[in-house]
MIMI-7767 format. One line per field, with one value per atom (N, C-alpha, C): residue number from 1; residue in one letter; atom name; x, y, z. Coordinates in nm, 4 decimals. Example, Ala and Ser with C-alpha at 12.3 -4.5 7.8 and 13.67 -1.06 7.14 Angstrom:
2
resi	1  1  1  2  2  2
resn	A  A  A  S  S  S
name	N  CA  C  N  CA  C
px	1.3190  1.2300  1.3200  1.2850  1.3670  1.2900
py	-0.5690  -0.4500  -0.3300  -0.2250  -0.1060  0.0030
pz	0.7800  0.7800  0.7800  0.7080  0.7140  0.7870
***
This chain:
78
resi	1  1  1  2  2  2  3  3  3  4  4  4  5  5  5  6  6  6  7  7  7  8  8  8  9  9  9  10  10  10  11  11  11  12  12  12  13  13  13  14  14  14  15  15  15  16  16  16  17  17  17  18  18  18  19  19  19  20  20  20  21  21  21  22  22  22  23  23  23  24  24  24  25  25  25  26  26  26  27  27  27  28  28  28  29  29  29  30  30  30  31  31  31  32  32  32  33  33  33  34  34  34  35  35  35  36  36  36  37  37  37  38  38  38  39  39  39  40  40  40  41  41  41  42  42  42  43  43  43  44  44  44  45  45  45  46  46  46  47  47  47  48  48  48  49  49  49  50  50  50  51  51  51  52  52  52  53  53  53  54  54  54  55  55  55  56  56  56  57  57  57  58  58  58  59  59  59  60  60  60  61  61  61  62  62  62  63  63  63  64  64  64  65  65  65  66  66  66  67  67  67  68  68  68  69  69  69  70  70  70  71  71  71  72  72  72  73  73  73  74  74  74  75  75  75  76  76  76  77  77  77  78  78  78
resn	M  M  M  P  P  P  V  V  V  G  G  G  T  T  T  L  L  L  P  P  P  T  T  T  D  D  D  P  P  P  P  P  P  T  T  T  A  A  A  L  L  L  L  L  L  M  M  M  P  P  P  Y  Y  Y  T  T  T  K  K  K  S  S  S  M  M  M  K  K  K  K  K  K  Q  Q  Q  P  P  P  T  T  T  K  K  K  L  L  L  D  D  D  M  M  M  S  S  S  A  A  A  I  I  I  M  M  M  A  A  A  D  D  D  Y  Y  Y  T  T  T  A  A  A  K  K  K  V  V  V  N  N  N  A  A  A  E  E  E  A  A  A  K  K  K  R  R  R  R  R  R  E  E  E  E  E  E  I  I  I  L  L  L  K  K  K  A  A  A  H  H  H  A  A  A  E  E  E  G  G  G  T  T  T  Y  Y  Y  Q  Q  Q  A  A  A  P  P  P  D  D  D  P  P  P  A  A  A  T  T  T  Y  Y  Y  G  G  G  T  T  T  W  W  W  T  T  T  V  V  V  S  S  S  D  D  D  R  R  R  D  D  D
name	N  CA  C  N  CA  C  N  CA  C  N  CA  C  N  CA  C  N  CA  C  N  CA  C  N  CA  C  N  CA  C  N  CA  C  N  CA  C  N  CA  C  N  CA  C  N  CA  C  N  CA  C  N  CA  C  N  CA  C  N  CA  C  N  CA  C  N  CA  C  N  CA  C  N  CA  C  N  CA  C  N  CA  C  N  CA  C  N  CA  C  N  CA  C  N  CA  C  N  CA  C  N  CA  C  N  CA  C  N  CA  C  N  CA  C  N  CA  C  N  CA  C  N  CA  C  N  CA  C  N  CA  C  N  CA  C  N  CA  C  N  CA  C  N  CA  C  N  CA  C  N  CA  C  N  CA  C  N  CA  C  N  CA  C  N  CA  C  N  CA  C  N  CA  C  N  CA  C  N  CA  C  N  CA  C  N  CA  C  N  CA  C  N  CA  C  N  CA  C  N  CA  C  N  CA  C  N  CA  C  N  CA  C  N  CA  C  N  CA  C  N  CA  C  N  CA  C  N  CA  C  N  CA  C  N  CA  C  N  CA  C  N  CA  C  N  CA  C  N  CA  C  N  CA  C  N  CA  C  N  CA  C  N  CA  C  N  CA  C  N  CA  C
px	-0.7160  -0.5923  -0.5316  -0.3741  -0.2676  -0.2325  -0.1730  -0.0754  0.0554  0.0673  0.2258  0.1941  0.0684  0.0601  0.0348  0.0277  -0.0203  -0.1222  -0.2468  -0.3711  -0.2835  -0.3614  -0.3259  -0.4843  -0.5912  -0.6913  -0.6647  -0.7636  -0.7657  -0.8843  -0.8351  -0.9522  -1.0570  -1.1865  -1.3047  -1.3886  -1.3448  -1.4038  -1.4568  -1.5621  -1.5877  -1.5361  -1.5030  -1.4236  -1.5276  -1.5351  -1.6711  -1.6094  -1.6452  -1.6006  -1.6293  -1.5139  -1.5994  -1.7770  -1.7434  -1.8181  -1.8819  -2.0263  -2.0759  -1.9393  -1.8803  -1.7788  -1.6937  -1.6486  -1.5185  -1.5380  -1.6520  -1.6798  -1.5991  -1.5569  -1.4741  -1.6110  -1.5440  -1.5815  -1.4801  -1.5105  -1.3804  -1.3135  -1.2262  -1.1642  -1.1307  -1.2046  -1.2038  -1.1708  -1.0398  -0.9633  -0.9520  -1.0117  -1.0389  -0.8793  -0.8428  -0.6758  -0.6985  -0.7748  -0.7877  -0.7742  -0.8982  -0.9476  -0.8185  -0.7420  -0.6258  -0.5233  -0.5015  -0.3958  -0.3796  -0.5486  -0.6386  -0.5790  -0.6028  -0.5898  -0.4117  -0.3075  -0.1688  -0.1608  -0.1870  -0.1532  -0.2198  -0.3341  -0.3805  -0.2608  -0.2444  -0.1685  -0.0126  0.0531  0.1808  0.1697  0.0233  0.0056  -0.0213  -0.0693  -0.0818  0.0685  0.1583  0.2803  0.3688  0.3322  0.4572  0.3971  0.2824  0.1845  0.2620  0.2735  0.2772  0.4311  0.5100  0.6296  0.7043  0.6122  0.5938  0.5809  0.4838  0.3951  0.5484  0.6134  0.6941  0.8389  0.8715  1.0049  0.9388  0.8373  0.8192  0.7914  0.7182  0.7369  0.9028  0.9705  1.0988  1.1869  1.1313  1.2238  1.1645  1.0527  0.9850  1.0413  1.0484  1.1395  0.9948  0.8918  0.8029  0.7917  0.8323  0.8220  0.8928  0.8225  0.8562  0.8334  0.9809  0.9709  0.9023  0.8489  0.8465  0.8695  0.8183  0.8641  0.9273  1.0579  1.1241  1.0338  0.9715  0.9215  0.7965  0.7543  0.6574  0.6682  0.7837  0.8448  0.9230  0.9573  1.0643  1.1889  1.3146  1.4283  1.5086  1.5253  1.6003  1.7293  1.7870  1.9621  1.9861  2.0491  2.0786  2.2080  2.2514  2.4047  2.4311  2.5340  2.5161  2.6200  2.6478  2.6989  2.6184  2.5339  2.4880  2.5264
py	3.3920  3.4039  3.3445  3.4015  3.3654  3.2692  3.1926  3.0225  3.0992  3.0388  3.0788  3.1531  3.2171  3.2863  3.1757  3.2985  3.1927  3.3035  3.2497  3.3123  3.4160  3.4909  3.5806  3.6219  3.5640  3.5550  3.4115  3.4248  3.2996  3.2140  3.0817  2.9789  3.0100  3.0040  3.0256  2.9013  2.7778  2.7090  2.6780  2.6396  2.6012  2.5372  2.5184  2.4582  2.4043  2.3020  2.2111  2.0332  1.9955  1.8379  1.7714  1.6633  1.5910  1.4558  1.4474  1.3708  1.4275  1.3588  1.4504  1.4044  1.3050  1.2565  1.3178  1.4168  1.4780  1.6451  1.6543  1.7873  1.7892  1.9284  1.9679  1.8995  1.8186  1.7647  1.7911  1.8532  1.8133  1.6698  1.6780  1.5331  1.5018  1.4013  1.3485  1.2241  1.2341  1.0797  1.0096  0.8974  0.8347  0.7649  0.8497  0.7985  0.6699  0.6910  0.5501  0.4348  0.4524  0.3062  0.2655  0.3529  0.3502  0.2953  0.2659  0.3121  0.1197  0.1355  -0.0216  -0.1320  -0.0722  -0.1719  -0.1904  -0.1095  -0.1202  -0.2023  -0.1736  -0.2404  -0.4163  -0.4291  -0.5713  -0.6487  -0.5878  -0.6504  -0.6765  -0.5671  -0.5951  -0.6815  -0.7034  -0.8486  -0.9607  -0.9307  -1.0586  -1.1125  -1.0559  -1.0754  -1.1310  -1.0685  -1.1194  -1.2634  -1.2792  -1.4019  -1.4937  -1.4672  -1.5645  -1.5949  -1.5287  -1.5174  -1.5783  -1.5601  -1.6871  -1.8125  -1.8135  -1.9492  -2.0322  -1.9999  -2.0141  -2.0914  -1.9706  -2.0291  -2.1280  -2.1226  -2.2521  -2.3574  -2.3736  -2.5209  -2.5357  -2.4510  -2.4961  -2.5214  -2.5157  -2.5061  -2.6624  -2.7109  -2.8227  -2.9249  -2.8929  -2.9636  -3.0203  -2.9237  -2.9696  -2.8552  -2.7729  -2.6667  -2.7140  -2.7097  -2.7310  -2.6452  -2.6168  -2.4920  -2.4914  -2.4123  -2.4009  -2.4652  -2.5356  -2.6100  -2.4772  -2.4903  -2.3934  -2.4295  -2.5377  -2.5255  -2.4140  -2.3848  -2.2957  -2.1945  -2.1715  -1.9874  -1.9882  -2.1098  -2.1064  -2.0873  -2.0772  -2.0683  -1.9463  -1.8638  -1.7617  -1.7198  -1.7232  -1.6867  -1.5576  -1.4711  -1.3437  -1.3449  -1.2926  -1.2451  -1.1018  -1.0199  -0.9448  -0.9169  -1.0344  -1.0470  -1.0961  -1.0052  -1.0385  -1.0530
pz	-3.2897  -3.2416  -3.3583  -3.4185  -3.4657  -3.4536  -3.5100  -3.4890  -3.4149  -3.3061  -3.2922  -3.1455  -3.1160  -3.0067  -2.8877  -2.7450  -2.6647  -2.6045  -2.5611  -2.5135  -2.3986  -2.3709  -2.2276  -2.1375  -2.1816  -2.1207  -2.0394  -1.9233  -1.8239  -1.8852  -1.8841  -1.8824  -1.8425  -1.9154  -1.9104  -1.8559  -1.8477  -1.8037  -1.6544  -1.6336  -1.4648  -1.4191  -1.2976  -1.2296  -1.1542  -1.1819  -1.0867  -1.0594  -0.9646  -0.9694  -1.0585  -1.0505  -1.1608  -1.1366  -0.9901  -0.9464  -0.7927  -0.7652  -0.6620  -0.5226  -0.4995  -0.4177  -0.4099  -0.5294  -0.5170  -0.4539  -0.4513  -0.4033  -0.2322  -0.2368  -0.1209  0.0119  0.0864  0.2375  0.3413  0.3926  0.5318  0.5618  0.5670  0.5935  0.7402  0.7363  0.9094  0.9182  0.9504  0.9802  1.1064  1.1583  1.2639  1.3186  1.3846  1.3846  1.5287  1.5906  1.6706  1.6047  1.4995  1.4373  1.3005  1.2581  1.1913  1.2886  1.4128  1.5057  1.5524  1.5788  1.6047  1.5240  1.4057  1.2923  1.2568  1.2742  1.3020  1.3778  1.4886  1.6378  1.6297  1.5966  1.5500  1.4145  1.3340  1.2299  1.2629  1.3523  1.4358  1.5546  1.6215  1.7131  1.6257  1.5082  1.4530  1.3704  1.3423  1.2960  1.4341  1.5405  1.6193  1.6847  1.6575  1.7199  1.6413  1.4705  1.3942  1.4058  1.4419  1.4682  1.5846  1.7170  1.8103  1.8077  1.7233  1.6772  1.5897  1.4870  1.3932  1.5272  1.6173  1.6694  1.7511  1.8226  1.8896  1.8368  1.7323  1.6446  1.6035  1.5522  1.5175  1.6453  1.8000  1.8417  1.9144  1.8882  1.9228  1.8198  1.6848  1.5777  1.5027  1.5013  1.4369  1.3097  1.3229  1.1654  1.0779  0.9465  0.8380  0.7721  0.6998  0.6067  0.4871  0.4153  0.2999  0.1656  0.0801  -0.0345  -0.0997  -0.1266  -0.2301  -0.3607  -0.3932  -0.5354  -0.5174  -0.4508  -0.4598  -0.5096  -0.4102  -0.4408  -0.5633  -0.6323  -0.7678  -0.7170  -0.7925  -0.7605  -0.8772  -0.7720  -0.8517  -0.8147  -0.9483  -0.9845  -1.0149  -0.9073  -0.8744  -0.9617  -1.0094  -1.0533  -1.1186  -1.0796  -1.1381  -1.2645  -1.2918  -1.4390  -1.5548  -1.5953  -1.7228  -1.8684
***
């Protein structure tokens, strides 16, 4: 093929998956397990928030030390 021309023939490489796990398999999503996991995360977050509010109302809540997270100086003037 001369330099500067484009091939017109389709590629002849075999279309094979890279690994056995990449072979076409039916996709099965267990939506009930996904929703159960999400619901558990939401419930855990709600419980954590309730515990913080309760401790704050009792006066026993201690905020995290700011030095742990560092100090950020945010400015739009650079």
